[in-house]
Structures are given as structure tokens and as C-alpha cells.
BAMI-417368 format. One line per field, with one value per atom (N, C-alpha, C, CB): residue number from 1; x, y, z; atom name; residue in one letter. Coordinates in nm, 2 decimals. Glycine has a CB too. Layout:
% residues N
tilum: (NUM:...) $
xx: (X:...) $
yy: (Y:...) $
zz: (Z:...) $
guse: (CA:...) $
zadren: (a:...) $
***
This chain:
% residues 51
tilum: (1:1:1:1:2:2:2:2:3:3:3:3:4:4:4:4:5:5:5:5:6:6:6:6:7:7:7:7:8:8:8:8:9:9:9:9:10:10:10:10:11:11:11:11:12:12:12:12:13:13:13:13:14:14:14:14:15:15:15:15:16:16:16:16:17:17:17:17:18:18:18:18:19:19:19:19:20:20:20:20:21:21:21:21:22:22:22:22:23:23:23:23:24:24:24:24:25:25:25:25:26:26:26:26:27:27:27:27:28:28:28:28:29:29:29:29:30:30:30:30:31:31:31:31:32:32:32:32:33:33:33:33:34:34:34:34:35:35:35:35:36:36:36:36:37:37:37:37:38:38:38:38:39:39:39:39:40:40:40:40:41:41:41:41:42:42:42:42:43:43:43:43:44:44:44:44:45:45:45:45:46:46:46:46:47:47:47:47:48:48:48:48:49:49:49:49:50:50:50:50:51:51:51:51) $
xx: (-4.76:-4.67:-4.73:-4.53:-4.72:-4.79:-4.69:-4.82:-4.75:-4.67:-4.67:-4.72:-4.56:-4.55:-4.49:-4.46:-4.48:-4.43:-4.53:-4.38:-4.48:-4.57:-4.53:-4.55:-4.63:-4.60:-4.54:-4.73:-4.47:-4.41:-4.52:-4.32:-4.63:-4.74:-4.80:-4.85:-4.82:-4.87:-4.78:-4.90:-4.65:-4.55:-4.55:-4.41:-4.57:-4.57:-4.71:-4.51:-4.81:-4.95:-5.01:-4.95:-4.98:-5.04:-5.11:-4.93:-5.19:-5.28:-5.23:-5.42:-5.14:-5.09:-4.95:-5.18:-4.89:-4.75:-4.75:-4.70:-4.85:-4.85:-4.85:-4.98:-4.92:-4.92:-4.78:-5.03:-4.72:-4.59:-4.49:-4.54:-4.49:-4.40:-4.42:-4.42:-4.55:-4.58:-4.52:-4.73:-4.54:-4.48:-4.33:-4.52:-4.27:-4.12:-4.08:-4.07:-4.15:-4.12:-4.14:-4.20:-4.24:-4.27:-4.18:-4.42:-4.12:-4.03:-3.90:-4.10:-3.82:-3.70:-3.59:-3.64:-3.59:-3.49:-3.53:-3.45:-3.65:-3.70:-3.60:-3.85:-3.56:-3.47:-3.52:-3.43:-3.65:-3.71:-3.72:-3.85:-3.74:-3.75:-3.61:-3.80:-3.51:-3.37:-3.33:-3.27:-3.37:-3.34:-3.41:-3.38:-3.53:-3.61:-3.54:-3.75:-3.50:-3.43:-3.30:-3.40:-3.23:-3.10:-3.13:-3.03:-3.24:-3.28:-3.32:-3.39:-3.39:-3.43:-3.31:-3.52:-3.21:-3.09:-3.01:-3.00:-3.00:-2.93:-3.00:-2.92:-3.13:-3.21:-3.19:-3.35:-3.19:-3.17:-3.03:-3.20:-2.93:-2.79:-2.76:-2.70:-2.86:-2.84:-2.81:-2.73:-2.83:-2.80:-2.67:-2.81:-2.65:-2.52:-2.44:-2.55:-2.33:-2.24:-2.13:-2.18:-2.13:-2.02:-2.06:-2.00:-2.18:-2.22:-2.22:-2.36) $
yy: (17.43:17.34:17.20:17.33:17.15:17.02:16.91:17.01:16.81:16.69:16.59:16.63:16.56:16.47:16.33:16.52:16.31:16.19:16.07:16.20:15.95:15.84:15.74:15.77:15.68:15.59:15.46:15.56:15.39:15.26:15.16:15.20:15.16:15.07:15.11:15.08:15.23:15.27:15.23:15.42:15.26:15.23:15.08:15.26:14.99:14.85:14.80:14.77:14.89:14.85:14.75:14.79:14.77:14.69:14.78:14.61:14.71:14.79:14.78:14.74:14.69:14.68:14.63:14.58:14.64:14.60:14.45:14.63:14.37:14.23:14.20:14.17:14.27:14.25:14.28:14.33:14.39:14.43:14.32:14.56:14.26:14.15:14.03:14.11:14.00:13.89:13.92:13.86:14.04:14.08:14.06:14.22:14.10:14.09:13.95:14.17:13.86:13.72:13.65:13.65:13.70:13.64:13.69:13.67:13.81:13.87:13.91:14.00:13.81:13.84:13.91:13.72:13.89:13.95:14.07:13.84:14.12:14.25:14.36:14.28:14.45:14.55:14.65:14.63:14.68:14.77:14.70:14.81:14.57:14.49:14.49:14.35:14.47:14.47:14.60:14.43:14.71:14.85:14.87:14.95:14.83:14.85:14.77:14.80:14.65:14.57:14.64:14.43:14.69:14.76:14.89:14.81:14.96:15.08:15.03:15.15:14.92:14.87:14.84:14.75:14.77:14.73:14.85:14.64:14.95:15.07:15.14:15.17:15.15:15.21:15.14:15.22:15.00:14.92:14.94:14.78:14.97:14.98:15.13:14.94:15.21:15.35:15.44:15.36:15.40:15.49:15.46:15.63:15.51:15.49:15.61:15.45:15.60:15.71:15.73:15.70:15.64:15.65:15.75:15.51:15.79:15.87:16.02:15.84) $
zz: (13.80:13.74:13.72:13.82:13.60:13.57:13.61:13.42:13.67:13.71:13.60:13.85:13.54:13.43:13.48:13.32:13.61:13.66:13.64:13.80:13.62:13.60:13.71:13.46:13.78:13.88:13.83:13.97:13.91:13.87:13.83:13.98:13.91:13.88:13.74:13.98:13.71:13.58:13.47:13.57:13.49:13.39:13.35:13.44:13.45:13.42:13.39:13.54:13.40:13.36:13.46:13.23:13.59:13.69:13.79:13.76:13.88:13.97:14.12:13.96:14.15:14.28:14.29:14.36:14.41:14.43:14.41:14.57:14.45:14.43:14.28:14.49:14.20:14.05:13.99:13.98:14.05:14.00:14.03:14.07:14.15:14.19:14.10:14.33:14.07:13.98:13.84:13.97:13.79:13.66:13.66:13.62:13.77:13.78:13.78:13.90:13.84:13.84:13.71:13.95:13.64:13.50:13.40:13.47:13.42:13.32:13.38:13.26:13.43:13.50:13.42:13.57:13.29:13.20:13.13:13.10:13.16:13.10:13.14:13.14:13.05:13.08:13.19:12.96:13.19:13.28:13.42:13.24:13.42:13.55:13.61:13.53:13.53:13.58:13.63:13.46:13.57:13.61:13.75:13.51:13.76:13.88:14.00:13.87:13.97:14.07:14.12:14.02:14.02:14.06:14.15:13.93:14.11:14.19:14.34:14.13:14.35:14.48:14.56:14.46:14.50:14.57:14.61:14.48:14.53:14.57:14.68:14.45:14.68:14.79:14.92:14.75:14.91:15.04:15.09:15.01:15.01:15.05:15.09:14.94:15.09:15.13:15.02:15.23:14.90:14.78:14.72:14.82:14.60:14.53:14.55:14.38:14.62:14.64:14.54:14.78:14.44:14.34:14.23:14.28:14.22:14.11:14.15:14.06) $
guse: (N:CA:C:CB:N:CA:C:CB:N:CA:C:CB:N:CA:C:CB:N:CA:C:CB:N:CA:C:CB:N:CA:C:CB:N:CA:C:CB:N:CA:C:CB:N:CA:C:CB:N:CA:C:CB:N:CA:C:CB:N:CA:C:CB:N:CA:C:CB:N:CA:C:CB:N:CA:C:CB:N:CA:C:CB:N:CA:C:CB:N:CA:C:CB:N:CA:C:CB:N:CA:C:CB:N:CA:C:CB:N:CA:C:CB:N:CA:C:CB:N:CA:C:CB:N:CA:C:CB:N:CA:C:CB:N:CA:C:CB:N:CA:C:CB:N:CA:C:CB:N:CA:C:CB:N:CA:C:CB:N:CA:C:CB:N:CA:C:CB:N:CA:C:CB:N:CA:C:CB:N:CA:C:CB:N:CA:C:CB:N:CA:C:CB:N:CA:C:CB:N:CA:C:CB:N:CA:C:CB:N:CA:C:CB:N:CA:C:CB:N:CA:C:CB:N:CA:C:CB:N:CA:C:CB:N:CA:C:CB:N:CA:C:CB:N:CA:C:CB:N:CA:C:CB) $
zadren: (m:m:m:m:k:k:k:k:n:n:n:n:n:n:n:n:q:q:q:q:q:q:q:q:s:s:s:s:i:i:i:i:l:l:l:l:d:d:d:d:y:y:y:y:f:f:f:f:g:g:g:g:v:v:v:v:d:d:d:d:s:s:s:s:q:q:q:q:k:k:k:k:e:e:e:e:l:l:l:l:l:l:l:l:e:e:e:e:f:f:f:f:m:m:m:m:q:q:q:q:e:e:e:e:h:h:h:h:p:p:p:p:e:e:e:e:d:d:d:d:k:k:k:k:d:d:d:d:v:v:v:v:l:l:l:l:t:t:t:t:l:l:l:l:k:k:k:k:e:e:e:e:l:l:l:l:i:i:i:i:i:i:i:i:r:r:r:r:t:t:t:t:e:e:e:e:n:n:n:n:g:g:g:g:g:g:g:g:d:d:d:d:t:t:t:t:d:d:d:d:e:e:e:e) $
***
């Protein structure tokens, strides 16, 4: 089975978590950054049980 998943770092075109954080700070209104922030919040809160 072929793995078609793309890493978050690859998706944002960065090489490290530090670069990803810098990208997120530089582009706070980017729709993908906002989605990633929402996913992080949900993960920290134990997941979204409403869906």
C-alpha cells in the first residue's frame, strides 16, 4: 500500500518545527495556519467530542 500522506512540515514548505512556528507567526491569518491552530487546540483539549 502506498502512503500518500504529507507531513505538516512538507505541506508548509519548512524544514523544522521552529521554521513552522516562525511561518505561523508571520502568517497568522492564513487559512491553513488557522486550521492547524484549531487542530492543536482540539488535541490539547483531549479531542473534539462533538463530531
